[in-house]
N, C-alpha and C positions, 0 to 999 in steps of 0.2 A: 094574484098574493100568492095560491099555493104556487105554479110554474115558479114564482120567483122564487120561495123556501128554497124547493125542489134542484134550483140550478146552483141557490148558493151552496146547500148541502155538498152536490156533487165534485162545486169547484176545492170543498173545503177538502173531500177525500183524496182531491188528488194533487192539491199542494200538502197533504199527510204524508203521503204517499212521495212524493219528491224530494222531502225532506229526509226522509229516512230512506231512501236511496242514495242523498250526498252521507247520511252518514255513514254508513256501512263501507260507500269507496275513502273516507277519508281517516276513517279510525283502523284502514287493513295494511296490518304490520308485518306483512310480507316482502321483505327486505330481498332484492338480489346485488351481488355483483355483474354487471355491465361493464365488458372490455372492448372498446373499440379496436380498429381493426392499428392505428395509428400508434396505440396503448395507451389512450385516455380512459381510465376508468367510471364507474362512476354504483353510488347505493344508494338504489334507489328504488320505490314501488314503483314494477310495470299499471300504469294504467290500462291501455289500451293496449296489441298485437294483432294488426289486418299481414295482411302481404307486404306491404309496401316498407312502412313504420313502426318504430314504435312510442308511444309517450309516458315517457318516465316521469315520476312525483321523487326528487331529491332533497334534501332537508336544506341545503345548503344554496341552490340557485333557482331552487322551483320546476314548472313543469317544464319538460325537453322530448321534444321529435329528435328521432334516429332513424335515416334510413338502415333499414334491418340488410340494405350488402353492405354499411360501417358496423356490421356490428360482427365480434372478432367469438364472441362466447359470453351466455349470461347462466350465471353460476347464484345455485340456493344458499344463499348463509343463514344457516341451520341452529349457529350460536351466534345471538347479537355481541354475547361477550366478548365475540372476538376482533369486535371494531374499537380502535383506536383512536380517540385524537380524528377521527371522519373517515378512519384508513383500514380496510381489513388487514390483518394479517392471518395469510395464506396460508396453511401445510407446506414443505417441502419435497419434492421427489427428493433431493436428496438428503433426508432428513436422515442417514441411519447411519449418515459417516463424519466425523471430525476431521482432522487433519492425514493422519495414517490409520488410527487405528476405529474400530467405529463402536455403535450402539446393537441396543438383544429388543432395538424395532427390526420390524421388519423391512424391509422393501415389500411396498403396497406392489397387488397384480397387473399386468403393465407397465411398471413405473421401470422399466431398465433403466440404466444407464453409463452414460460411459463417463470417466476422465482423463485427466490430458496435466502433468504437472512439465516440469525440467525434464523433469528425470526421463520421461517415459507417459505409457496411456494407459490405462489397464479398462474393463467392461464387466458390468454385474447385470447379472439377469435373474428373473425372480421366476424362478416355477412355479412357485405357488404363495397364497401369503405368510407362509413358514419359512420356504425355503427360497434360499438364494448363494448362487453360485460364481462364479468370477473365474478375471485371467489376467495375468498385472504381468507385463514385463517392464524395456527398456527401449529408448529408440532407435538399438541396433537388433532387437530379439532377444535377448539373452542378457541373465539370464528369465529362468518362464518360471513366472508361479500360478499359482489352482488355489480358489480360496472358495470354502461354502463354510453357509451360517445356518443352522435352524435356528427358529424362533422357540421358544418356550413363556406364552401366556399365561397369566393368571385371571383372578374373577376382579381383580384390582387392575384397574385399566392405566395405572399410572405406573405398576411394576408389571415389569418384564425382566424372562430369564432368557439371555442364547447361550450355544456352546455350537464352535471355529474350529477352521484347520485351513490353516496354508501349509501345503505341500511345494519344493519347488529344485530346478534343475538349473548347473550353471551354463546350459545349455552348450551351443556347437564353441562355445570359446573356451573352453574345458575340457572336447571332446565328450558332455557329457557327465564325465566324474562327479562333479560335486553335488551335496545334493543336500536338502535341509528342508526344516518344516518345524511349525510354531501351532500348538493346540492350548486353544483358551475357554474359559468362559467368563459369563459379562452379566451384570446384575446393574437393571437403569431403571432409573425414576425418573415422571414426568410423562409428560407427551411430546409430540412431535417438535415445538418450542418450543422447550425448555425442559432439557432434562442434563442430568452427571447419570458417571455409568465408572462401575468401577469392575474391573477386570482381573483375572489372575489367568497365567498358563506355564508353559515350559517348551524351551525353543533351542535348537540344536542346524549344526552347521557344518559336515563336514566339505571341506573345499573341494577338495581333490586333485588337489596340488600335486606333479614327481616331484622323486628325491634320486638318488642316483642306490645302486643294486651294490649292499656290503661284495666283500671283493677285494680280490690283489690282480691287477692291470697291470702289463706291459704294453707299453709302445712299440711298437714296428719299426725298422729298422731295416736301410737303404745302400747299400758302399755306389759311391759312382769314385770312377777313376778323371783324372782332369786330363788337360791337354799334356802336363809337363810327365806321365806318367803316375802321379799318386793319387793316391784315395782318401777321401774321406766319407768317412758316414752319416750320416742324414737320418734325424729320430725322427720320427711324430708321437706327438700326443694319443694317449690309447683311448680305442672309442669305451666308455663305459655304457650300460646301458640304466635305462630310470624306470621307477618305477612306482605305484600312488602312494603315497604316505598316510597314516595311520592318522594324523590329526585332526580334534575333532572340538570344538565348541561346545558347551551346554550348558543354559541357566532357567532359571524359574524368570517370571519374566509377570510384572503388576502396571500397572495403568491407570488412574484417575482422570477423566476425561469429561467433557461438561460443554452445552450452546445452548446461548439465552438469546431469543427475538428480540431489537427493539427497536425497527422500525418494520411498516408492513415490511420492507427491503431489506434489510438491514441485520444481518446476527454475532453478537460475537462468539467464540471457543476457549476452549482451552485442553490443550492435548498436552499428554505425558509416557513418558514410556521408561520403568527402570529395573534391568537386567542387572544380577549376579550370580554370577560363578567359576567356570573352571576349563581353560585350556588345556587339552594336553596336545603335547608334539614332542614330536619326534628328532633328536638330530645325528649328521653323523660329524666323521672326522675323516680328514684326508691325507693320507701321511706322502710323504715325498722320501724314496727312498735308492735311488737309482743305484748309485754307489761307481765302478766300472763296468758296469753292464750296460746301466742307460738310464738318464735321468729321467727316463720318464714310468718308472716301477711305481703303481700311486695303489694306496692299503685304505680302501673303503671300510670304514665299520660304523654301525650305527646304535648310538643308546640306545639307554629306554625309554618308553613314553615317560614323559615330565607334564606334572602338572600343574597349569600357572592359575593362583585367584586375579579374577579383574572382575569388573562392575563399570557398567554404560548408564547415562541418564542422557534425556534431553527432555525440554523442557518446551513447549511451544505454544503462545497466543496467536490468538488472526483476527480475525474478519469476514465473513462472507457476505456478501451482495446477491441478491435472488433478482433479478434482469425482469426473470416475466418465465412461466411458469417452468419452459422447458431448457432455463439454461441460467446459469450462477459463475461469477466469479469467486477467487477465496486468497485473501497475502494472509503469511503467517509470517515467523521468525522466532527460528528454532536456536538455541541454544543445546550443544549436544559437550557434555564432556565421558570421559573411557578413563579410568584407573587399569594398567594392566604392567606386574612385576614390580608395583613402586611409581612408576612413570606414570604424573596425566597430560591429558589432552585435549583442549578444551579448542570447539572450534563453533562460528553461525554458520547454521543450513536455512537460510529464505525458501518461500516456496510458495509460488505459482499455479494455482493449481483452477481449471476450468471443466464444468460438470454440463454434460450437457444427456438431457435425457430422449428416449429413442422407443 
């Protein structure tokens, strides 16, 4: 009888231990994102992990065995609130950009990226978690622009500030005579998935084009004798030297932009920029007064710099599609309007962009 009671007591302890163990296993709430090499993603609990395979449990299809050779990455889900409709909305490495403008969020360390579009490529590097530098150009390598941004975080993770500058040259197309710059500050409210930004700055461009140097120029003449003994004079147009002019475009610039993630792989964004300033232009007058001496006596005079007011506005809505953690595609259509000297020009500006993390 005593042996029977002892056996029943031991059996009860073993059964109780198994029940406790089963409860711990089933209430484990540590979720991970498991992505396979073919792009399939699971939000699941990892039940076992050996050298050959994983046993995971999902809420939708239960327990699954996956060969470890098929696993591309495993990411711990720290915030389960980011799971919407069974999908995890991950942070994008390209979350600091809209279309043309950027926000005050820093490029994370090692999240260097390149962007190419119809006009040309650009590359941006994260020097550290607060300083980013980059280079932008066209497909022919001119003009060439260097850009840098320094982020100023606050105690509130959703509030960030940044200061940034762009300095550029027209490059070899204009013998490096043209130059320009844009310097601005940005306030951003939100996180990497959903945010809105307000920016204000000052921009200027000196195209570095050339114009004729003021003065009086007389074309050379050559006397020719024809076969019948008569003479005639051939007059040449004078060689008029040129110099860089002092045309300058300068303007304050403001911008409002934002991005909002709607699914795990798609976001909508809005970008805009409004510039209002003046253009300083110098003109020349050309007078022909050859008289009987030469038909090519040309007098060049320069007018004083004249300032004309101008304004420019672009509005650009679009969508971004995150293919994976290293690739994204973006499409946007902008409306651009320019007002200068009482005239208005409006035109569309479609923009297709591809992002690559490296």
